[in-house]
N, C-alpha and C positions, 0 to 999 in steps of 0.2 A: 159188839164193839165197833165193827166196821161201820155199821149204820150210825152209831153215835158220833164216830169220828167224821163221817161224811156230813152229818148235820152240823157238827161244830165248825167244819171248814166252810160250809155254806153260810152259816151265821157270821163268821168272820169276814167273809167276802162281802155280804150285804152290809155289815157294820162298817167295813172299810169304805165302801161307796157312799154310805150315809155320812160318814165323817168328811169325806171329800166334798160332798154336796153342801153340808153346813158351812164348811170353811170357805167355799166359793161364795156363798151368800154373804157371809160376814165380811169378805173382802169387797164385795160389790156394793154393799150398803153405804159406806162412807163415800165411795166414788160417786154414787147416785145422788147423795144428799148435797155434796159441796161442789162438785165439778159440773161443767157443761161447756160445750163449744160456743165460742163468742157469737158466731152467726146463727148456727142451727138451733141452739137451745133458746136463744132470744126469739127466733122466729116461731118456735113451738109454743113458748110461753105466751107470746103476744097473740098467736092464733087461737089458743085455748080461750083467752079472755074475749077476743072478738067474736068467736062463734057463740060462746055462752051468753054474750051480751046482745046478740042479734045483729052484729055487724058483718059485713062482707070481708072475710079474711084475705081475699085476693085483691083488695084495694088498699091504698095507703091511708093510715089514720095516725093521729098523734096520741101516743099512749102515755098516760100519767098515773096509772093505778099502782105501779110497782115502786118500791123504795130504792132499788139499785139504780145508780145513775146511768148505767149502760142499758137499762130497760125503759128509760124515759126518752120519748121522742118518736119519730116516725118508725113504724114497724117494718122489719124485713118481711118481704112477701114470701109466704110458704110456697115451695115449688113442688108440692105433692097434690095428688088427687084428693077429692073431698073426704074420702073415708077416714084418713088419718086426722084431718082437720076436725071431723065430728068427734072422733075419739078424744082429741085434745080438749074440745069444748066440754065433754062430759067430765073429764078429769078436773078441769078448772072448777066446774060447779060443785064437785064433791070435795074439793080441797081449799083452794085459795078463796073461793066465794064464801066458805064457812069459817076458815081459819086463815087469815091473811098473813101467812108466813112463806117467804120466798123459797126457803130451803125445803119445806114440806111439799110445796108445789113442784119444785124441781125433782124431788124424790118420786112423787106420784107419777110424773111424766115417764120416769125410768122403770116403774114397776112392770109394765108389759115387756120391756127390754130384758130385765133380769129374768123374768119368767121364760122368755124365749131362749135366753142363753142356757138355762137349765134344761129346758125341753129339747133344745137342739142336741145337747150332750146325750140325753137319754135316747132320743130318736136315732142318732148315729150309732150309739152303742148297740141298741136293739137290732137295728138293721144289720150291723156287722155280725152280731150273734146269730141271727137267722140265716146269714150267708155262710155260717160255720167257719168264720175267720179265726186265726190264732188268738187265744185269750190275752196274751201279752200285747198284741197289737190293738185289741179292743180296749184294753185298759189304758194304753197310751192315748187313744182317741178320746176316751172319756175324760181323762185328766187334761188333755190338751184343750178341749173345749170349755172346761170349767175354769182353767187358770191361765190360759194364754194371755200375756200382758197386752198384746196388740188388740185382741178381741175385746178385752175388758175396757181398754182406754177408748176404743172407737165405737163402743156401744154404750155400756153402762155409764162411763164418764162423759163421753161426747154427747150422748142422747140420740144417736141414730138407730134406725130400726132394721138394719140390714140382716141381723140374725133372725128376725121374725120372717123375713122373706126367704132366707136360707132354710129355715125350719119347714115352712110350707112347701118349698121346692123339693127338698130331699125326700120328705114323706110322700109328696105327690108322685115323684118318679119311682119310689119303691112300690106304691100302690099300682102304678102303671105296669111295673115289671110283673105284678101278680094278676094282671088282666082286669083290674078294677078301674076301668076307664072313667066312669062317671065321678067317683070319689076323687080320683086323681085330677080330673079336669076342674072340679070345684076348688080344690086347694091351689092349683097352679093359677087359676083365674083370680082367686082371692089375693094371691101374692102379687099379681100384676097390677091390680087396681089399688093395692095398698102402697106399693112403690114399684114403678115399672123397671127396676133393675133386673127383674127376672125375664125381661123381654127376650134375651137370647135363648131361653129355654122353652118358649111357648110352641116352637115347632116340633119338639121331641115326641109328643104323643102321635103326631102324624107319621113319624118315621119308625115307630116301634113295630117290628115286623112279625105280627101274627095276624092271621086272617080275621080273627074275631075282632081285634082292635081296629083293623082297617075298616070294618063295617060300622064301627062306632065312631069313626072320625067326625061324622056329621054331628053327633051328640056333643063332642068336645068343642067344635066350632060354635055351636049354638049356645053352649054354656058360657064360653068365653065372651061372646057377643052380649049375652044377657047380663053378665057381671059388669062389663065395660059400660053398657047403657044404664043399668040400674044403680051402680055404685060410683060411677065416674061422671057421666053426662047428666043424668036425671037430677042429682042434687043441686046443680047450678040453677035449674029452673024451679025446683021444689022450694029452695030457701031464698030465692030471689037474689042470688049472688051474681056479680058481674062475671060472665064467662071470659076467661083470658084467651080470646079467640082472634085478636088482631095478629096480622102477619109478624109483627115484631115480637109479640109474646110467644107465639108458636115456635118461632125459629131461634129464640134467645138461647135455649139450651145447646143448640148446635153451633152457636157462635163463640161459646166459651172455650178458652184454651188454658189448660193448667192441670192441677192435680198431679197424680203420678202417671203422667203421659209425657212423651217427648215434646208435645206441643207447649209444655211449660217454658220452653226456651224463649217464647215470645216476650216474656217479662224482662229478659235481658235487654231488649231493644225498645220496648214501649211500656208505659206504666199500667195500662189496662190488660187484664187477663182475658183477652178476646182475640180471635183470629183476625189478622189483617184483612181489610176489605177485599183485596184481590185474591185471597186464599180461602174465602168462605166455604168453598166446596169441600175442603178437607174435614169440615164438621160432619159430613155425611159419608166419610170413608168407611165407617163401620157397616154401612148397609151392604155394599157389594162384598165386603169381606165376610160378613155373616152368611150371605147367600152362597159363597164359595164353601164355607163350612157346612152349610146345609146339604150342598151337593155331595160333599165327601161322605157325610153320614148316610145320605140317601143311597149311595153306592155300597156302603158297608153298614146296613141297618143293624141297630142293637137288638139283641135277643135276651139279654140278662140285665140284672141290676148293675153288675160291674161294667157292662158295655154302656149302659145309660149314664153311669158316672163318668166314664171316659168322654162320652159325647158332651156332657154338661161342662166338663173341664175345657174341652175344645172350644165350645161356644162362648163360655165366659171369658176365657183368655183372649179369644179373637175380639170380643167386645171391649175388654179392658185396654187392649193394646192398640186398637184402631180408633177409639173415641178421642175426641179432642179434649175431653175432660173426664177424668175418673177420680172420684173422691176416695180417700183412704178407707173409709168404712165399707165401701163396695167390695173390697177384697175378701171380706168375711163370707161372701157368697160361695166362694170356691172351696173353703176349708172342709166342709163335710164330704164333699166329693173326692177331694184329695186324700182324706183319711180312709175312705172306702177303697180307693186304689192302693193305698199303703197296706191296708188289711188284706187285699187280694195279692200282694206281692208285686204289683206293677210299678211302684215307685218306692224309693227308700226313705228312711226317716230324715235324711239330710235334705231331700227335696221339700218335705213337709215343713221343716224348720226354716229353710230359706224363703218359703212362701210368706212367712210372717216377719222374719227378721229384716228383710230388705225394706218393706213398707214401714216397719217400725222405726228404722233409721230415718226414713223420709218424713215421718211425723214431726221430728224435731227440726229438720231443715225447712219444712214448710210452715213452721211456727204453729202447727196445730196443737202440739202438746202444751206450750205455755198459755195458749188461748183458753184452755180448759179451766183456768183458775180465775176467770173474770168475775165470778160471783163473790168470791172471798177476797179478791184483790183487784178491784176495778182499775187500778193504775197500771195493770199489766199491758193493756193495749197501747197507751201512749208510750210506755217504756219500750215496747217492741218496735214502735215507729222510730224512736231515738236510736235504738240499737241498729236498726236496718240502715240508718244513714252512715254507719261506720263499716258494717260488714255485708251490706246488701248484695253487692255484686258477687263477692266470694260465696255467699250463701246460695245464690241462684245457680252459680256454676256447680257447686257441690250437689245441690238438689238435682240438677240435670244429670250429673254423673251417676248418682244413685238410681235415677229413673232409667238410665241406659243399662245399668246392671240388672234392673228388674225386667227389662225387655229381653235381654240375653237369657236370663233365667226362664222366662215364660216360653220363648221360642224353643230353647233347649229341652225343656220339660215336655212340650208337645211332641217334639221330634222323637224323644226317647220312648214315650208312651205309644205313639202310633206307628213308629217304625217296627216295633216288636209285636204289635197287635193289629194286624191288617184284616183279620177275619172278623165275622160277626159274632 
């Protein structure tokens, strides 16, 4: 009887997780079909067409192939390395090239993102289980990653790939904690060339303090270099694309000022979301800040997955808080690591919730949420422009106040975690 009961409980548990999984997919499908961020999803759709048609996606072209008025005209230039551009080209060939339906194409672009959202939930849950964390906390993490509204809006609806990067990163660090340096290096390097938002984490394999891994640091560096050369630099020459190597192109990302950073205050005083010319150096503030974080971890090297998660949270928050531009989807990078810390009892559930609620509020003040409807309601963009003539100043002030709350939260979180855990 006890065996039957245990089997029944196990079946119920698996059934419960399966129901949650199916419900999450059902929620994500309409978001993926009908929604998309006005800038990023246009850039992704245009890039897929350009790559599939043999054009250089890093140059300006006049696009006329799509029926939506917001997709006609000069393409937004994709700000990603070639790997994601090539994936988008393949998606275009398999969808819009065969069945010219904009919503089918939009959905197809989101399929890797939906898959990564599900896989990230599975990976985080399995890592927490292998670390023998409390079942209730594991279940919370599982449901959090499947249904968190901020994550679903900034990935499945928006079209951004940050959960793919988060998935590769958290699995990479878990493999690192088990001494599998080569597999870990491959996944972390892949995340970096797909979207370099994982940049703060690429030093962690060098700090993981076992003698065996220290001897393998050379392998990690070689793998990283090989991925950067093979999947980032080589495609520009292989496909004859114009390499964005002019000084203005290379430094453009460091001149941007906005997103969920205190630098968004510049929009109160100037129309452009860029750093004033005399303050250009603030775009590189994250560099010495990260080195300070690296030094802290070097002096307190991680020896377990929990400590690696702590270090990841430290590096990511330093990066987010000191960059001159941090986009809302980037915040998804920190969630699996925060959930692991929650499972280990190092932070409470309130901290996990604040980590998504604050940027969720920011989504609306930054007009990111209404921009998601541009495919089904093209008039939304001019309507936002009209609205901003009436409430623009108040909106920017409110956005800055929410950003200030985000900074206070981030600094407080890091202080609480590291003031209680100074050992390795």
